[in-house]
C-alpha positions as a Markdown table, in Angstrom:
| # | Residue | x | y | z |
|---|---|---|---|---|
| 1 | Unk | 0.1 | 0.0 | -0.1 |
| 2 | Unk | 1.4 | 3.4 | -1.0 |
| 3 | Unk | 1.6 | 6.2 | 1.7 |
| 4 | Unk | -0.3 | 9.4 | 0.6 |
| 5 | Unk | 2.2 | 12.2 | -0.3 |
| 6 | Unk | 2.4 | 14.6 | 2.5 |
| 7 | Unk | 1.7 | 18.3 | 2.4 |
| 8 | Unk | 5.5 | 19.4 | 2.5 |
| 9 | Unk | 6.3 | 17.4 | -0.6 |
| 10 | Unk | 3.2 | 18.4 | -2.4 |
| 11 | Unk | 3.8 | 22.0 | -1.9 |
| 12 | Unk | 7.5 | 21.8 | -2.6 |
| 13 | Unk | 6.7 | 20.1 | -5.8 |
| 14 | Unk | 4.1 | 22.5 | -6.9 |
| 15 | Unk | 6.7 | 25.3 | -6.3 |
| 16 | Unk | 9.3 | 23.8 | -8.6 |
| 17 | Unk | 7.4 | 22.1 | -11.2 |
| 18 | Unk | 7.0 | 23.7 | -14.5 |
| 19 | Unk | 3.3 | 24.6 | -14.9 |
| 20 | Unk | 2.9 | 24.3 | -18.6 |
| 21 | Unk | 2.8 | 20.7 | -18.9 |
| 22 | Unk | 5.6 | 20.4 | -21.3 |
| 23 | Unk | 7.4 | 17.1 | -21.4 |
| 24 | Unk | 4.5 | 15.3 | -19.4 |
| 25 | Unk | 1.5 | 15.6 | -21.9 |
| 26 | Unk | 1.7 | 15.1 | -25.7 |
| 27 | Unk | 0.8 | 18.0 | -27.6 |
| 28 | Unk | -2.0 | 16.4 | -29.5 |
| 29 | Unk | -3.8 | 14.8 | -26.5 |
| 30 | Unk | -7.5 | 15.3 | -26.2 |
| 31 | Unk | -8.9 | 17.1 | -23.0 |
| 32 | Unk | -10.4 | 14.0 | -21.5 |
| 33 | Unk | -7.0 | 12.1 | -21.9 |
| 34 | Unk | -5.3 | 14.9 | -20.4 |
| 35 | Unk | -7.5 | 14.9 | -17.3 |
| 36 | Unk | -7.2 | 11.1 | -17.0 |
| 37 | Unk | -3.3 | 11.4 | -16.9 |
| 38 | Unk | -3.6 | 14.1 | -14.1 |
| 39 | Unk | -5.8 | 11.8 | -12.0 |
| 40 | Unk | -3.5 | 8.7 | -12.8 |
| 41 | Unk | -0.5 | 10.6 | -11.5 |
| 42 | Unk | -2.4 | 11.4 | -8.3 |
| 43 | Unk | -3.3 | 7.9 | -7.9 |
| 44 | Unk | 0.3 | 6.9 | -8.2 |
| 45 | Unk | 1.3 | 9.1 | -5.5 |
| 46 | Unk | 3.0 | 11.5 | -8.1 |
| 47 | Unk | 2.3 | 15.2 | -8.7 |
| 48 | Unk | 0.9 | 15.9 | -12.2 |
| 49 | Unk | 2.1 | 18.7 | -14.2 |
| 50 | Unk | -1.3 | 20.0 | -15.7 |
| 51 | Unk | -1.1 | 21.7 | -19.1 |
| 52 | Unk | -2.4 | 25.1 | -17.8 |
| 53 | Unk | -2.9 | 28.0 | -20.3 |
| 54 | Unk | 0.0 | 30.4 | -20.6 |
| 55 | Unk | -2.1 | 33.0 | -18.8 |
| 56 | Unk | -3.0 | 30.9 | -15.8 |
| 57 | Unk | 0.6 | 29.4 | -15.8 |
| 58 | Unk | 2.0 | 33.1 | -15.4 |
| 59 | Unk | -0.4 | 34.0 | -12.7 |
| 60 | Unk | 0.2 | 30.6 | -10.8 |
| 61 | Unk | 3.9 | 31.4 | -10.6 |
| 62 | Unk | 3.4 | 34.4 | -8.4 |
| 63 | Unk | 0.3 | 33.1 | -6.4 |
| 64 | Unk | 0.4 | 31.7 | -3.0 |
| 65 | Unk | -2.4 | 29.1 | -3.2 |
| 66 | Unk | -1.3 | 27.1 | -0.3 |
| 67 | Unk | -2.7 | 23.9 | -1.5 |
| 68 | Unk | -3.1 | 21.8 | -4.8 |
| 69 | Unk | -5.9 | 23.7 | -6.9 |
| 70 | Unk | -7.2 | 20.6 | -8.3 |
| 71 | Unk | -7.6 | 18.6 | -5.2 |
| 72 | Unk | -8.3 | 21.6 | -2.8 |
| 73 | Unk | -5.9 | 19.9 | -0.4 |
| 74 | Unk | -2.4 | 19.9 | 0.9 |
| 75 | Unk | -2.0 | 16.2 | 0.8 |
| 76 | Unk | -2.6 | 13.9 | -2.1 |
| 77 | Unk | -5.5 | 11.2 | -1.6 |
| 78 | Unk | -7.5 | 10.1 | -4.8 |
| 79 | Unk | -9.3 | 6.8 | -4.4 |
| 80 | Unk | -11.3 | 6.8 | -7.6 |
| 81 | Unk | -12.3 | 9.0 | -10.4 |
| 82 | Unk | -14.7 | 9.2 | -13.4 |
| 83 | Unk | -14.4 | 11.6 | -16.3 |
| 84 | Unk | -16.7 | 12.7 | -19.1 |
| 85 | Unk | -16.6 | 15.5 | -21.7 |
| 86 | Unk | -19.6 | 17.5 | -21.2 |
| 87 | Unk | -19.1 | 20.2 | -24.1 |
| 88 | Unk | -16.8 | 20.4 | -27.1 |
| 89 | Unk | -16.4 | 23.0 | -29.8 |
| 90 | Unk | -13.6 | 23.5 | -32.2 |
| 91 | Unk | -11.7 | 25.5 | -29.9 |
| 92 | Unk | -13.1 | 24.8 | -26.4 |
| 93 | Unk | -14.0 | 21.8 | -24.2 |
| 94 | Unk | -15.1 | 21.1 | -20.7 |
| 95 | Unk | -14.4 | 17.8 | -18.9 |
| 96 | Unk | -16.3 | 17.0 | -15.7 |
| 97 | Unk | -14.4 | 15.0 | -13.0 |
| 98 | Unk | -15.9 | 13.2 | -10.0 |
| 99 | Unk | -13.4 | 11.9 | -7.6 |
| 100 | Unk | -13.0 | 11.0 | -3.9 |
| 101 | Unk | -10.2 | 12.7 | -1.9 |
| 102 | Unk | -10.0 | 12.1 | 2.0 |
| 103 | Unk | -13.6 | 10.9 | 2.1 |
| 104 | Unk | -15.0 | 13.9 | 0.2 |
| 105 | Unk | -16.9 | 13.3 | -3.0 |
| 106 | Unk | -15.6 | 15.9 | -5.3 |
| 107 | Unk | -17.3 | 17.3 | -8.4 |
| 108 | Unk | -15.2 | 19.7 | -10.8 |
| 109 | Unk | -14.9 | 21.1 | -14.3 |
| 110 | Unk | -11.8 | 21.5 | -16.3 |
| 111 | Unk | -12.4 | 24.2 | -18.9 |
| 112 | Unk | -10.1 | 23.8 | -21.9 |
| 113 | Unk | -9.1 | 26.1 | -24.8 |
| 114 | Unk | -7.2 | 25.2 | -27.9 |
| 115 | Unk | -4.0 | 27.5 | -28.0 |
| 116 | Unk | -1.3 | 27.1 | -30.6 |
| 117 | Unk | -2.7 | 23.6 | -31.6 |
| 118 | Unk | -2.8 | 22.1 | -28.2 |
| 119 | Unk | -5.4 | 21.8 | -25.5 |
| 120 | Unk | -4.6 | 23.7 | -22.4 |
| 121 | Unk | -6.5 | 24.2 | -19.0 |
| 122 | Unk | -7.9 | 27.8 | -19.0 |
| 123 | Unk | -9.8 | 27.4 | -15.8 |
| 124 | Unk | -10.6 | 24.8 | -13.1 |
| 125 | Unk | -13.8 | 24.9 | -11.1 |
| 126 | Unk | -14.7 | 22.8 | -8.0 |
| 127 | Unk | -18.5 | 22.7 | -7.9 |
| 128 | Unk | -19.0 | 20.4 | -4.8 |
| 129 | Unk | -16.9 | 18.8 | -2.3 |
| 130 | Unk | -14.8 | 21.7 | -1.0 |
| 131 | Unk | -15.8 | 24.1 | 1.8 |
| 132 | Unk | -17.3 | 26.3 | -0.8 |
| 133 | Unk | -17.4 | 26.3 | -4.6 |
| 134 | Unk | -14.0 | 27.4 | -6.2 |
| 135 | Unk | -12.9 | 29.0 | -9.3 |
| 136 | Unk | -9.2 | 28.9 | -10.0 |
| 137 | Unk | -9.4 | 32.2 | -12.3 |
| 138 | Unk | -11.2 | 34.0 | -9.7 |
| 139 | Unk | -8.8 | 32.8 | -7.1 |
| 140 | Unk | -5.9 | 34.2 | -9.3 |
| 141 | Unk | -7.7 | 37.4 | -9.7 |
| 142 | Unk | -8.2 | 36.9 | -13.6 |
| 143 | Unk | -11.1 | 37.7 | -15.8 |
| 144 | Unk | -13.6 | 35.0 | -16.4 |
| 145 | Unk | -12.7 | 32.6 | -19.3 |
| 146 | Unk | -14.4 | 33.5 | -22.6 |
């Protein structure tokens, strides 16, 4: 049985990892496949490198989030997850994720945009499972995703 990653190693990893996803995700991967890889990394007690959009990545470099924005936690514990694409256009997609983290049933949405031929995460919203609903762009003091 693997030991869940502790908050010190999680926060240290978040501080030094490149936030753009280069080297971890293929340029041509579809949004649902990208989200699947994020959750598979968590399940393997690893820290994923999500393919954030350039604007989100730039803001995250200077933000003090204090926790992993996807899990809304300082420790890693993902027991299970289900994914489904809920919308798709030529240059935008939304992927719904449902997962269990520390006994909390989480429900969230990854909002993707096609930028320079690759899918990137332009926003991430937790709809339920956190103390209150969260919106990453709002937390980073960014305008809403269009």
